[in-house]
All heavy atoms as a GROMACS GRO file, in nm:
protein
  584
    1MET      N    1   0.302  -1.763  -0.560
    1MET     CA    2   0.306  -1.625  -0.512
    1MET      C    3   0.173  -1.557  -0.544
    1MET      O    4   0.112  -1.582  -0.646
    1MET     CB    5   0.423  -1.552  -0.579
    1MET     CG    6   0.452  -1.414  -0.523
    1MET     SD    7   0.499  -1.402  -0.348
    1MET     CE    8   0.664  -1.464  -0.350
    2GLU      N    9   0.133  -1.472  -0.455
    2GLU     CA   10   0.006  -1.401  -0.468
    2GLU      C   11   0.010  -1.302  -0.584
    2GLU      O   12   0.110  -1.239  -0.611
    2GLU     CB   13  -0.020  -1.327  -0.336
    2GLU     CG   14  -0.150  -1.254  -0.331
    2GLU     CD   15  -0.170  -1.185  -0.196
    2GLU    OE1   16  -0.130  -1.242  -0.094
    2GLU    OE2   17  -0.225  -1.075  -0.197
    3GLN      N   18  -0.101  -1.291  -0.654
    3GLN     CA   19  -0.114  -1.196  -0.766
    3GLN      C   20  -0.162  -1.061  -0.711
    3GLN      O   21  -0.249  -1.055  -0.625
    3GLN     CB   22  -0.215  -1.251  -0.867
    3GLN     CG   23  -0.230  -1.168  -0.992
    3GLN     CD   24  -0.111  -1.178  -1.086
    3GLN    OE1   25  -0.027  -1.265  -1.069
    3GLN    NE2   26  -0.103  -1.091  -1.182
    4ALA      N   27  -0.102  -0.954  -0.761
    4ALA     CA   28  -0.140  -0.820  -0.717
    4ALA      C   29  -0.283  -0.789  -0.763
    4ALA      O   30  -0.321  -0.821  -0.874
    4ALA     CB   31  -0.044  -0.716  -0.772
    5LYS      N   32  -0.359  -0.726  -0.676
    5LYS     CA   33  -0.499  -0.692  -0.706
    5LYS      C   34  -0.509  -0.569  -0.794
    5LYS      O   35  -0.599  -0.558  -0.876
    5LYS     CB   36  -0.571  -0.670  -0.573
    5LYS     CG   37  -0.719  -0.643  -0.585
    5LYS     CD   38  -0.782  -0.635  -0.446
    5LYS     CE   39  -0.930  -0.609  -0.454
    5LYS     NZ   40  -0.990  -0.601  -0.318
    6TYR      N   41  -0.418  -0.473  -0.778
    6TYR     CA   42  -0.421  -0.349  -0.852
    6TYR      C   43  -0.299  -0.339  -0.944
    6TYR      O   44  -0.198  -0.404  -0.920
    6TYR     CB   45  -0.425  -0.229  -0.756
    6TYR     CG   46  -0.542  -0.234  -0.660
    6TYR    CD1   47  -0.523  -0.258  -0.525
    6TYR    CD2   48  -0.672  -0.217  -0.706
    6TYR    CE1   49  -0.631  -0.264  -0.438
    6TYR    CE2   50  -0.780  -0.222  -0.620
    6TYR     CZ   51  -0.759  -0.246  -0.486
    6TYR     OH   52  -0.866  -0.251  -0.399
    7THR      N   53  -0.309  -0.255  -1.046
    7THR     CA   54  -0.201  -0.243  -1.143
    7THR      C   55  -0.143  -0.102  -1.144
    7THR      O   56  -0.209  -0.005  -1.105
    7THR     CB   57  -0.251  -0.277  -1.285
    7THR    OG1   58  -0.358  -0.187  -1.319
    7THR    CG2   59  -0.302  -0.419  -1.294
    8VAL      N   60  -0.018  -0.092  -1.191
    8VAL     CA   61   0.047   0.038  -1.204
    8VAL      C   62  -0.037   0.124  -1.298
    8VAL      O   63  -0.083   0.077  -1.402
    8VAL     CB   64   0.191   0.021  -1.256
    8VAL    CG1   65   0.252   0.155  -1.292
    8VAL    CG2   66   0.277  -0.051  -1.152
    9GLY      N   67  -0.059   0.249  -1.260
    9GLY     CA   68  -0.139   0.341  -1.340
    9GLY      C   69  -0.285   0.346  -1.298
    9GLY      O   70  -0.358   0.436  -1.340
   10GLN      N   71  -0.328   0.252  -1.216
   10GLN     CA   72  -0.467   0.248  -1.173
   10GLN      C   73  -0.491   0.352  -1.064
   10GLN      O   74  -0.408   0.372  -0.975
   10GLN     CB   75  -0.501   0.108  -1.119
   10GLN     CG   76  -0.647   0.092  -1.079
   10GLN     CD   77  -0.680  -0.052  -1.040
   10GLN    OE1   78  -0.596  -0.141  -1.045
   10GLN    NE2   79  -0.804  -0.073  -1.002
   11LYS      N   80  -0.605   0.418  -1.070
   11LYS     CA   81  -0.642   0.517  -0.968
   11LYS      C   82  -0.709   0.444  -0.852
   11LYS      O   83  -0.797   0.361  -0.871
   11LYS     CB   84  -0.736   0.623  -1.026
   11LYS     CG   85  -0.762   0.736  -0.930
   11LYS     CD   86  -0.835   0.852  -0.994
   11LYS     CE   87  -0.852   0.963  -0.890
   11LYS     NZ   88  -0.905   1.084  -0.948
   12VAL      N   89  -0.665   0.477  -0.731
   12VAL     CA   90  -0.720   0.415  -0.611
   12VAL      C   91  -0.744   0.522  -0.505
   12VAL      O   92  -0.690   0.631  -0.511
   12VAL     CB   93  -0.625   0.307  -0.553
   12VAL    CG1   94  -0.614   0.187  -0.645
   12VAL    CG2   95  -0.488   0.364  -0.523
   13THR      N   96  -0.827   0.486  -0.407
   13THR     CA   97  -0.853   0.572  -0.292
   13THR      C   98  -0.803   0.499  -0.169
   13THR      O   99  -0.822   0.378  -0.155
   13THR     CB  100  -1.004   0.602  -0.279
   13THR    OG1  101  -1.046   0.669  -0.398
   13THR    CG2  102  -1.033   0.690  -0.158
   14ILE      N  103  -0.740   0.572  -0.079
   14ILE     CA  104  -0.691   0.514   0.044
   14ILE      C  105  -0.806   0.514   0.144
   14ILE      O  106  -0.863   0.619   0.175
   14ILE     CB  107  -0.570   0.591   0.100
   14ILE    CG1  108  -0.446   0.570   0.010
   14ILE    CG2  109  -0.534   0.543   0.240
   14ILE    CD1  110  -0.438   0.661  -0.105
   15ILE      N  111  -0.841   0.396   0.193
   15ILE     CA  112  -0.945   0.383   0.295
   15ILE      C  113  -0.875   0.361   0.430
   15ILE      O  114  -0.756   0.380   0.440
   15ILE     CB  115  -1.045   0.271   0.259
   15ILE    CG1  116  -0.973   0.137   0.237
   15ILE    CG2  117  -1.124   0.308   0.136
   15ILE    CD1  118  -1.066   0.020   0.211
   16SER      N  119  -0.945   0.322   0.530
   16SER     CA  120  -0.889   0.305   0.664
   16SER      C  121  -0.761   0.221   0.661
   16SER      O  122  -0.761   0.107   0.618
   16SER     CB  123  -0.992   0.237   0.754
   16SER     OG  124  -0.939   0.216   0.882
   17THR      N  125  -0.651   0.280   0.708
   17THR     CA  126  -0.522   0.210   0.703
   17THR      C  127  -0.483   0.146   0.836
   17THR      O  128  -0.400   0.058   0.838
   17THR     CB  129  -0.409   0.308   0.664
   17THR    OG1  130  -0.397   0.407   0.765
   17THR    CG2  131  -0.436   0.372   0.530
   18LYS      N  132  -0.539   0.190   0.946
   18LYS     CA  133  -0.503   0.142   1.079
   18LYS      C  134  -0.355   0.161   1.107
   18LYS      O  135  -0.297   0.092   1.189
   18LYS     CB  136  -0.542  -0.005   1.096
   18LYS     CG  137  -0.691  -0.029   1.080
   18LYS     CD  138  -0.726  -0.174   1.090
   18LYS     CE  139  -0.872  -0.192   1.060
   18LYS     NZ  140  -0.906  -0.327   1.022
   19ASP      N  141  -0.292   0.253   1.036
   19ASP     CA  142  -0.150   0.281   1.054
   19ASP      C  143  -0.135   0.432   1.068
   19ASP      O  144  -0.168   0.507   0.976
   19ASP     CB  145  -0.073   0.231   0.932
   19ASP     CG  146   0.078   0.248   0.946
   19ASP    OD1  147   0.122   0.340   1.018
   19ASP    OD2  148   0.151   0.169   0.885
   20PRO      N  149  -0.085   0.479   1.182
   20PRO     CA  150  -0.074   0.624   1.204
   20PRO      C  151   0.012   0.696   1.100
   20PRO      O  152  -0.008   0.815   1.074
   20PRO     CB  153  -0.013   0.637   1.343
   20PRO     CG  154   0.016   0.500   1.391
   20PRO     CD  155  -0.041   0.402   1.296
   21ASN      N  156   0.106   0.626   1.038
   21ASN     CA  157   0.190   0.688   0.936
   21ASN      C  158   0.111   0.730   0.812
   21ASN      O  159   0.155   0.817   0.738
   21ASN     CB  160   0.301   0.592   0.893
   21ASN     CG  161   0.398   0.562   1.003
   21ASN    OD1  162   0.432   0.649   1.082
   21ASN    ND2  163   0.442   0.438   1.011
   22PHE      N  164  -0.004   0.666   0.789
   22PHE     CA  165  -0.081   0.692   0.668
   22PHE      C  166  -0.214   0.763   0.696
   22PHE      O  167  -0.289   0.791   0.602
   22PHE     CB  168  -0.109   0.562   0.593
   22PHE     CG  169   0.015   0.491   0.546
   22PHE    CD1  170   0.036   0.358   0.577
   22PHE    CD2  171   0.110   0.558   0.471
   22PHE    CE1  172   0.151   0.293   0.533
   22PHE    CE2  173   0.225   0.493   0.426
   22PHE     CZ  174   0.245   0.361   0.458
   23GLU      N  175  -0.244   0.794   0.822
   23GLU     CA  176  -0.374   0.854   0.856
   23GLU      C  177  -0.405   0.978   0.776
   23GLU      O  178  -0.518   1.000   0.734
   23GLU     CB  179  -0.380   0.887   1.006
   23GLU     CG  180  -0.408   0.768   1.092
   23GLU     CD  181  -0.414   0.803   1.241
   23GLU    OE1  182  -0.382   0.918   1.278
   23GLU    OE2  183  -0.449   0.714   1.319
   24LYS      N  184  -0.304   1.063   0.750
   24LYS     CA  185  -0.328   1.188   0.678
   24LYS      C  186  -0.367   1.166   0.532
   24LYS      O  187  -0.416   1.257   0.467
   24LYS     CB  188  -0.206   1.280   0.687
   24LYS     CG  189  -0.082   1.227   0.621
   24LYS     CD  190   0.034   1.322   0.644
   24LYS     CE  191   0.164   1.264   0.592
   24LYS     NZ  192   0.278   1.347   0.625
   25TYR      N  193  -0.349   1.044   0.480
   25TYR     CA  194  -0.385   1.014   0.341
   25TYR      C  195  -0.521   0.948   0.327
   25TYR      O  196  -0.570   0.930   0.216
   25TYR     CB  197  -0.279   0.924   0.278
   25TYR     CG  198  -0.142   0.988   0.274
   25TYR    CD1  199  -0.040   0.941   0.356
   25TYR    CD2  200  -0.115   1.097   0.192
   25TYR    CE1  201   0.085   1.000   0.354
   25TYR    CE2  202   0.010   1.157   0.190
   25TYR     CZ  203   0.109   1.108   0.271
   25TYR     OH  204   0.234   1.167   0.269
   26GLU      N  205  -0.584   0.911   0.439
   26GLU     CA  206  -0.713   0.844   0.432
   26GLU      C  207  -0.816   0.932   0.362
   26GLU      O  208  -0.826   1.050   0.388
   26GLU     CB  209  -0.762   0.806   0.572
   26GLU     CG  210  -0.684   0.691   0.631
   26GLU     CD  211  -0.732   0.648   0.768
   26GLU    OE1  212  -0.839   0.697   0.813
   26GLU    OE2  213  -0.664   0.567   0.833
   27GLY      N  214  -0.888   0.872   0.267
   27GLY     CA  215  -0.990   0.943   0.192
   27GLY      C  216  -0.937   1.011   0.067
   27GLY      O  217  -1.014   1.064  -0.013
   28LYS      N  218  -0.806   1.012   0.047
   28LYS     CA  219  -0.746   1.075  -0.071
   28LYS      C  220  -0.725   0.972  -0.181
   28LYS      O  221  -0.708   0.854  -0.156
   28LYS     CB  222  -0.613   1.141  -0.035
   28LYS     CG  223  -0.630   1.254   0.064
   28LYS     CD  224  -0.504   1.334   0.078
   28LYS     CE  225  -0.531   1.453   0.170
   28LYS     NZ  226  -0.426   1.550   0.168
   29SER      N  227  -0.725   1.022  -0.303
   29SER     CA  228  -0.704   0.936  -0.419
   29SER      C  229  -0.568   0.962  -0.480
   29SER      O  230  -0.512   1.071  -0.468
   29SER     CB  231  -0.812   0.961  -0.525
   29SER     OG  232  -0.938   0.924  -0.475
   30GLY      N  233  -0.516   0.859  -0.546
   30GLY     CA  234  -0.389   0.871  -0.614
   30GLY      C  235  -0.375   0.763  -0.718
   30GLY      O  236  -0.466   0.684  -0.740
   31VAL      N  237  -0.258   0.758  -0.781
   31VAL     CA  238  -0.231   0.662  -0.887
   31VAL      C  239  -0.118   0.571  -0.841
   31VAL      O  240  -0.016   0.616  -0.790
   31VAL     CB  241  -0.192   0.734  -1.018
   31VAL    CG1  242  -0.152   0.635  -1.126
   31VAL    CG2  243  -0.306   0.822  -1.065
   32ILE      N  244  -0.136   0.440  -0.862
   32ILE     CA  245  -0.034   0.343  -0.825
   32ILE      C  246   0.085   0.357  -0.919
   32ILE      O  247   0.070   0.357  -1.041
   32ILE     CB  248  -0.091   0.200  -0.831
   32ILE    CG1  249  -0.196   0.184  -0.721
   32ILE    CG2  250   0.021   0.096  -0.818
   32ILE    CD1  251  -0.271   0.053  -0.723
   33VAL      N  252   0.204   0.372  -0.860
   33VAL     CA  253   0.326   0.383  -0.940
   33VAL      C  254   0.415   0.260  -0.926
   33VAL      O  255   0.506   0.240  -1.007
   33VAL     CB  256   0.406   0.512  -0.907
   33VAL    CG1  257   0.327   0.634  -0.950
   33VAL    CG2  258   0.442   0.519  -0.761
   34GLU      N  259   0.389   0.178  -0.825
   34GLU     CA  260   0.470   0.057  -0.805
   34GLU      C  261   0.395  -0.040  -0.717
   34GLU      O  262   0.318  -0.001  -0.630
   34GLU     CB  263   0.604   0.093  -0.740
   34GLU     CG  264   0.700  -0.022  -0.728
   34GLU     CD  265   0.831   0.017  -0.660
   34GLU    OE1  266   0.863   0.138  -0.655
   34GLU    OE2  267   0.900  -0.073  -0.611
   35ASN      N  268   0.418  -0.170  -0.740
   35ASN     CA  269   0.365  -0.276  -0.656
   35ASN      C  270   0.482  -0.365  -0.616
   35ASN      O  271   0.570  -0.390  -0.697
   35ASN     CB  272   0.260  -0.358  -0.732
   35ASN     CG  273   0.229  -0.491  -0.665
   35ASN    OD1  274   0.265  -0.596  -0.717
   35ASN    ND2  275   0.167  -0.487  -0.551
   36PHE      N  276   0.484  -0.408  -0.491
   36PHE     CA  277   0.585  -0.505  -0.451
   36PHE      C  278   0.523  -0.608  -0.357
   36PHE      O  279   0.425  -0.582  -0.290
   36PHE     CB  280   0.709  -0.438  -0.392
   36PHE     CG  281   0.683  -0.350  -0.272
   36PHE    CD1  282   0.703  -0.397  -0.143
   36PHE    CD2  283   0.643  -0.218  -0.288
   36PHE    CE1  284   0.682  -0.315  -0.033
   36PHE    CE2  285   0.623  -0.135  -0.179
   36PHE     CZ  286   0.642  -0.184  -0.051
   37ILE      N  287   0.581  -0.726  -0.360
   37ILE     CA  288   0.531  -0.839  -0.283
   37ILE      C  289   0.631  -0.872  -0.173
   37ILE      O  290   0.751  -0.879  -0.197
   37ILE     CB  291   0.513  -0.964  -0.373
   37ILE    CG1  292   0.423  -0.934  -0.493
   37ILE    CG2  293   0.460  -1.083  -0.292
   37ILE    CD1  294   0.278  -0.912  -0.462
   38VAL      N  295   0.581  -0.891  -0.052
   38VAL     CA  296   0.662  -0.936   0.060
   38VAL      C  297   0.588  -1.056   0.119
   38VAL      O  298   0.468  -1.049   0.141
   38VAL     CB  299   0.678  -0.826   0.168
   38VAL    CG1  300   0.754  -0.878   0.288
   38VAL    CG2  301   0.747  -0.705   0.109
   39SER      N  302   0.658  -1.164   0.142
   39SER     CA  303   0.594  -1.284   0.197
   39SER      C  304   0.513  -1.247   0.320
   39SER      O  305   0.562  -1.179   0.411
   39SER     CB  306   0.701  -1.388   0.232
   39SER     OG  307   0.640  -1.502   0.288
   40ALA      N  308   0.386  -1.291   0.322
   40ALA     CA  309   0.294  -1.254   0.430
   40ALA      C  310   0.344  -1.298   0.567
   40ALA      O  311   0.315  -1.235   0.668
   40ALA     CB  312   0.156  -1.312   0.403
   41ASP      N  313   0.422  -1.406   0.572
   41ASP     CA  314   0.467  -1.458   0.701
   41ASP      C  315   0.610  -1.415   0.737
   41ASP      O  316   0.664  -1.459   0.838
   41ASP     CB  317   0.454  -1.610   0.707
   41ASP     CG  318   0.533  -1.679   0.598
   41ASP    OD1  319   0.595  -1.610   0.514
   41ASP    OD2  320   0.534  -1.804   0.597
   42ASP      N  321   0.671  -1.330   0.656
   42ASP     CA  322   0.807  -1.283   0.685
   42ASP      C  323   0.801  -1.153   0.765
   42ASP      O  324   0.822  -1.044   0.714
   42ASP     CB  325   0.886  -1.263   0.555
   42ASP     CG  326   1.036  -1.259   0.579
   42ASP    OD1  327   1.076  -1.229   0.694
   42ASP    OD2  328   1.112  -1.286   0.485
   43LEU      N  329   0.772  -1.168   0.893
   43LEU     CA  330   0.750  -1.052   0.980
   43LEU      C  331   0.877  -0.969   0.999
   43LEU      O  332   0.869  -0.846   1.013
   43LEU     CB  333   0.696  -1.098   1.115
   43LEU     CG  334   0.563  -1.176   1.108
   43LEU    CD1  335   0.518  -1.216   1.247
   43LEU    CD2  336   0.456  -1.095   1.038
   44ALA      N  337   0.994  -1.031   0.996
   44ALA     CA  338   1.120  -0.958   1.013
   44ALA      C  339   1.141  -0.859   0.898
   44ALA      O  340   1.179  -0.744   0.919
   44ALA     CB  341   1.237  -1.054   1.023
   45VAL      N  342   1.115  -0.905   0.775
   45VAL     CA  343   1.130  -0.817   0.659
   45VAL      C  344   1.027  -0.706   0.663
   45VAL      O  345   1.058  -0.590   0.640
   45VAL     CB  346   1.120  -0.897   0.527
   45VAL    CG1  347   1.110  -0.804   0.408
   45VAL    CG2  348   1.239  -0.990   0.512
   46LYS      N  349   0.903  -0.741   0.695
   46LYS     CA  350   0.798  -0.639   0.705
   46LYS      C  351   0.835  -0.532   0.807
   46LYS      O  352   0.822  -0.413   0.780
   46LYS     CB  353   0.664  -0.703   0.744
   46LYS     CG  354   0.596  -0.776   0.631
   46LYS     CD  355   0.460  -0.826   0.679
   46LYS     CE  356   0.377  -0.874   0.565
   46LYS     NZ  357   0.241  -0.908   0.607
   47LYS      N  358   0.884  -0.575   0.922
   47LYS     CA  359   0.922  -0.479   1.026
   47LYS      C  360   1.037  -0.391   0.980
   47LYS      O  361   1.035  -0.270   1.000
   47LYS     CB  362   0.959  -0.554   1.155
   47LYS     CG  363   0.988  -0.461   1.270
   47LYS     CD  364   1.013  -0.537   1.399
   47LYS     CE  365   1.038  -0.440   1.512
   47LYS     NZ  366   1.061  -0.507   1.639
   48SER      N  367   1.137  -0.451   0.915
   48SER     CA  368   1.253  -0.373   0.870
   48SER      C  369   1.216  -0.270   0.764
   48SER      O  370   1.278  -0.165   0.754
   48SER     CB  371   1.364  -0.465   0.818
   48SER     OG  372   1.329  -0.522   0.694
   49LEU      N  373   1.112  -0.301   0.684
   49LEU     CA  374   1.066  -0.208   0.581
   49LEU      C  375   0.958  -0.112   0.632
   49LEU      O  376   0.912  -0.026   0.559
   49LEU     CB  377   1.012  -0.285   0.460
   49LEU     CG  378   1.113  -0.370   0.383
   49LEU    CD1  379   1.043  -0.454   0.278
   49LEU    CD2  380   1.219  -0.282   0.319
   50GLY      N  381   0.916  -0.131   0.757
   50GLY     CA  382   0.812  -0.046   0.814
   50GLY      C  383   0.675  -0.071   0.756
   50GLY      O  384   0.593   0.020   0.747
   51LEU      N  385   0.649  -0.196   0.716
   51LEU     CA  386   0.521  -0.230   0.654
   51LEU      C  387   0.422  -0.277   0.757
   51LEU      O  388   0.457  -0.346   0.852
   51LEU     CB  389   0.541  -0.340   0.550
   51LEU     CG  390   0.636  -0.307   0.434
   51LEU    CD1  391   0.659  -0.431   0.348
   51LEU    CD2  392   0.584  -0.192   0.351
   52SER      N  393   0.296  -0.241   0.735
   52SER     CA  394   0.188  -0.293   0.818
   52SER      C  395   0.093  -0.369   0.726
   52SER      O  396   0.113  -0.371   0.605
   52SER     CB  397   0.114  -0.179   0.888
   52SER     OG  398   0.053  -0.094   0.792
   53GLY      N  399  -0.006  -0.430   0.780
   53GLY     CA  400  -0.100  -0.505   0.698
   53GLY      C  401  -0.071  -0.653   0.705
   53GLY      O  402   0.042  -0.695   0.730
   54SER      N  403  -0.174  -0.733   0.685
   54SER     CA  404  -0.161  -0.878   0.703
   54SER      C  405  -0.130  -0.952   0.574
   54SER      O  406  -0.090  -1.067   0.576
   54SER     CB  407  -0.290  -0.934   0.764
   54SER     OG  408  -0.400  -0.902   0.679
   55GLY      N  409  -0.148  -0.887   0.459
   55GLY     CA  410  -0.126  -0.955   0.331
   55GLY      C  411   0.018  -0.949   0.286
   55GLY      O  412   0.110  -0.925   0.365
   56SER      N  413   0.036  -0.969   0.156
   56SER     CA  414   0.172  -0.967   0.101
   56SER      C  415   0.191  -0.863  -0.009
   56SER      O  416   0.303  -0.836  -0.048
   56SER     CB  417   0.208  -1.105   0.047
   56SER     OG  418   0.118  -1.145  -0.053
   57SER      N  419   0.081  -0.804  -0.060
   57SER     CA  420   0.092  -0.704  -0.166
   57SER      C  421   0.093  -0.563  -0.107
   57SER      O  422   0.005  -0.526  -0.029
   57SER     CB  423  -0.026  -0.714  -0.264
   57SER     OG  424  -0.010  -0.824  -0.348
   58TYR      N  425   0.194  -0.486  -0.147
   58TYR     CA  426   0.208  -0.348  -0.102
   58TYR      C  427   0.227  -0.258  -0.224
   58TYR      O  428   0.272  -0.304  -0.329
   58TYR     CB  429   0.326  -0.335  -0.007
   58TYR     CG  430   0.302  -0.408   0.122
   58TYR    CD1  431   0.332  -0.543   0.134
   58TYR    CD2  432   0.244  -0.344   0.230
   58TYR    CE1  433   0.307  -0.612   0.252
   58TYR    CE2  434   0.218  -0.412   0.348
   58TYR     CZ  435   0.250  -0.546   0.358
   58TYR     OH  436   0.222  -0.613   0.474
   59TYR      N  437   0.193  -0.133  -0.207
   59TYR     CA  438   0.192  -0.040  -0.320
   59TYR      C  439   0.259   0.093  -0.286
   59TYR      O  440   0.260   0.134  -0.170
   59TYR     CB  441   0.048  -0.012  -0.364
   59TYR     CG  442  -0.024  -0.136  -0.410
   59TYR    CD1  443  -0.086  -0.220  -0.320
   59TYR    CD2  444  -0.026  -0.169  -0.546
   59TYR    CE1  445  -0.150  -0.336  -0.363
   59TYR    CE2  446  -0.090  -0.284  -0.589
   59TYR     CZ  447  -0.151  -0.367  -0.497
   59TYR     OH  448  -0.213  -0.482  -0.540
   60VAL      N  449   0.310   0.157  -0.390
   60VAL     CA  450   0.353   0.296  -0.382
   60VAL      C  451   0.248   0.374  -0.460
   60VAL      O  452   0.223   0.344  -0.578
   60VAL     CB  453   0.492   0.316  -0.444
   60VAL    CG1  454   0.532   0.463  -0.435
   60VAL    CG2  455   0.596   0.228  -0.377
   61VAL      N  456   0.183   0.469  -0.395
   61VAL     CA  457   0.076   0.547  -0.457
   61VAL      C  458   0.117   0.694  -0.460
   61VAL      O  459   0.158   0.750  -0.358
   61VAL     CB  460  -0.057   0.530  -0.380
   61VAL    CG1  461  -0.168   0.612  -0.444
   61VAL    CG2  462  -0.098   0.382  -0.376
   62ASN      N  463   0.107   0.756  -0.577
   62ASN     CA  464   0.139   0.897  -0.591
   62ASN      C  465   0.012   0.978  -0.561
   62ASN      O  466  -0.087   0.967  -0.632
   62ASN     CB  467   0.191   0.928  -0.731
   62ASN     CG  468   0.238   1.071  -0.743
   62ASN    OD1  469   0.157   1.162  -0.754
   62ASN    ND2  470   0.368   1.090  -0.740
   63ILE      N  471   0.019   1.056  -0.453
   63ILE     CA  472  -0.094   1.138  -0.410
   63ILE      C  473  -0.050   1.283  -0.413
   63ILE      O  474   0.040   1.322  -0.339
   63ILE     CB  475  -0.139   1.100  -0.267
   63ILE    CG1  476  -0.177   0.952  -0.262
   63ILE    CG2  477  -0.255   1.188  -0.223
   63ILE    CD1  478  -0.196   0.899  -0.121
   64ASP      N  479  -0.110   1.360  -0.501
   64ASP     CA  480  -0.077   1.503  -0.513
   64ASP      C  481   0.073   1.526  -0.531
   64ASP      O  482   0.132   1.615  -0.469
   64ASP     CB  483  -0.128   1.582  -0.392
   64ASP     CG  484  -0.280   1.578  -0.379
   64ASP    OD1  485  -0.348   1.567  -0.482
   64ASP    OD2  486  -0.329   1.583  -0.265
   65GLY      N  487   0.137   1.442  -0.612
   65GLY     CA  488   0.279   1.458  -0.641
   65GLY      C  489   0.373   1.396  -0.540
   65GLY      O  490   0.494   1.404  -0.554
   66VAL      N  491   0.319   1.331  -0.436
   66VAL     CA  492   0.402   1.268  -0.334
   66VAL      C  493   0.386   1.116  -0.345
   66VAL      O  494   0.274   1.065  -0.346
   66VAL     CB  495   0.360   1.314  -0.192
   66VAL    CG1  496   0.437   1.241  -0.085
   66VAL    CG2  497   0.377   1.463  -0.179
   67ASP      N  498   0.499   1.045  -0.354
   67ASP     CA  499   0.494   0.898  -0.357
   67ASP      C  500   0.483   0.845  -0.215
   67ASP      O  501   0.574   0.863  -0.134
   67ASP     CB  502   0.618   0.840  -0.424
   67ASP     CG  503   0.616   0.855  -0.575
   67ASP    OD1  504   0.510   0.892  -0.630
   67ASP    OD2  505   0.719   0.827  -0.639
   68VAL      N  506   0.371   0.782  -0.184
   68VAL     CA  507   0.346   0.724  -0.052
   68VAL      C  508   0.373   0.575  -0.063
   68VAL      O  509   0.300   0.503  -0.130
   68VAL     CB  510   0.201   0.751  -0.006
   68VAL    CG1  511   0.177   0.693   0.132
   68VAL    CG2  512   0.172   0.901  -0.008
   69ALA      N  513   0.480   0.528   0.000
   69ALA     CA  514   0.525   0.390  -0.016
   69ALA      C  515   0.479   0.302   0.099
   69ALA      O  516   0.469   0.346   0.213
   69ALA     CB  517   0.677   0.386  -0.026
   70GLY      N  518   0.452   0.177   0.068
   70GLY     CA  519   0.422   0.077   0.169
   70GLY      C  520   0.278   0.065   0.207
   70GLY      O  521   0.246   0.012   0.313
   71LEU      N  522   0.188   0.111   0.122
   71LEU     CA  523   0.045   0.098   0.152
   71LEU      C  524   0.001  -0.047   0.127
   71LEU      O  525   0.019  -0.100   0.018
   71LEU     CB  526  -0.038   0.192   0.064
   71LEU     CG  527  -0.028   0.339   0.102
   71LEU    CD1  528  -0.070   0.427  -0.014
   71LEU    CD2  529  -0.111   0.369   0.224
   72PRO      N  530  -0.056  -0.112   0.229
   72PRO     CA  531  -0.102  -0.249   0.210
   72PRO      C  532  -0.226  -0.254   0.121
   72PRO      O  533  -0.306  -0.161   0.119
   72PRO     CB  534  -0.134  -0.297   0.351
   72PRO     CG  535  -0.156  -0.174   0.432
   72PRO     CD  536  -0.077  -0.065   0.366
   73GLU      N  537  -0.239  -0.366   0.048
   73GLU     CA  538  -0.351  -0.382  -0.045
   73GLU      C  539  -0.487  -0.359   0.021
   73GLU      O  540  -0.576  -0.296  -0.036
   73GLU     CB  541  -0.346  -0.523  -0.105
   73GLU     CG  542  -0.446  -0.546  -0.215
   73GLU     CD  543  -0.418  -0.678  -0.286
   73GLU    OE1  544  -0.472  -0.780  -0.241
   73GLU    OE2  545  -0.342  -0.677  -0.384
   74GLU      N  546  -0.501  -0.404   0.147
   74GLU     CA  547  -0.630  -0.393   0.214
   74GLU      C  548  -0.667  -0.249   0.250
   74GLU      O  549  -0.778  -0.222   0.292
   74GLU     CB  550  -0.636  -0.484   0.337
   74GLU     CG  551  -0.532  -0.457   0.442
   74GLU     CD  552  -0.406  -0.545   0.429
   74GLU    OE1  553  -0.375  -0.592   0.320
   74GLU    OE2  554  -0.340  -0.565   0.532
   75SER      N  555  -0.574  -0.154   0.233
   75SER     CA  556  -0.605  -0.015   0.263
   75SER      C  557  -0.648   0.064   0.140
   75SER      O  558  -0.673   0.184   0.148
   75SER     CB  559  -0.485   0.055   0.329
   75SER     OG  560  -0.382   0.073   0.237
   76LEU      N  561  -0.658  -0.005   0.025
   76LEU     CA  562  -0.694   0.063  -0.100
   76LEU      C  563  -0.826   0.013  -0.155
   76LEU      O  564  -0.867  -0.100  -0.130
   76LEU     CB  565  -0.584   0.038  -0.205
   76LEU     CG  566  -0.441   0.073  -0.166
   76LEU    CD1  567  -0.346   0.030  -0.277
   76LEU    CD2  568  -0.428   0.221  -0.137
   77LYS      N  569  -0.892   0.100  -0.233
   77LYS     CA  570  -1.011   0.057  -0.309
   77LYS      C  571  -1.008   0.132  -0.442
   77LYS      O  572  -0.957   0.244  -0.450
   77LYS     CB  573  -1.140   0.085  -0.233
   77LYS     CG  574  -1.178   0.230  -0.221
   77LYS     CD  575  -1.314   0.248  -0.160
   77LYS     CE  576  -1.355   0.394  -0.162
   77LYS     NZ  577  -1.488   0.416  -0.111
   78PRO      N  578  -1.060   0.068  -0.548
   78PRO     CA  579  -1.057   0.134  -0.681
   78PRO      C  580  -1.152   0.252  -0.687
   78PRO      O  581  -1.240   0.265  -0.608
   78PRO     CB  582  -1.100   0.023  -0.776
   78PRO     CG  583  -1.161  -0.084  -0.692
   78PRO     CD  584  -1.115  -0.063  -0.552
   0.00000   0.00000   0.00000
């Protein structure tokens, strides 16, 4: 199983997400509150959870007191 790149409590910035649901958060910073792994090739589960991104690591990031769930690893930078 893939190892998560970021850890809970780490501050990250949301970069280009290519997902309209997250566009309003691009360029904002927040703190990771949760990480979860979904098999990269399990497209049915990803679709049911509303996840985008090609990898398997997803995060919940608290931005200004709001938990933004389902951010793919490739949309974040430290």
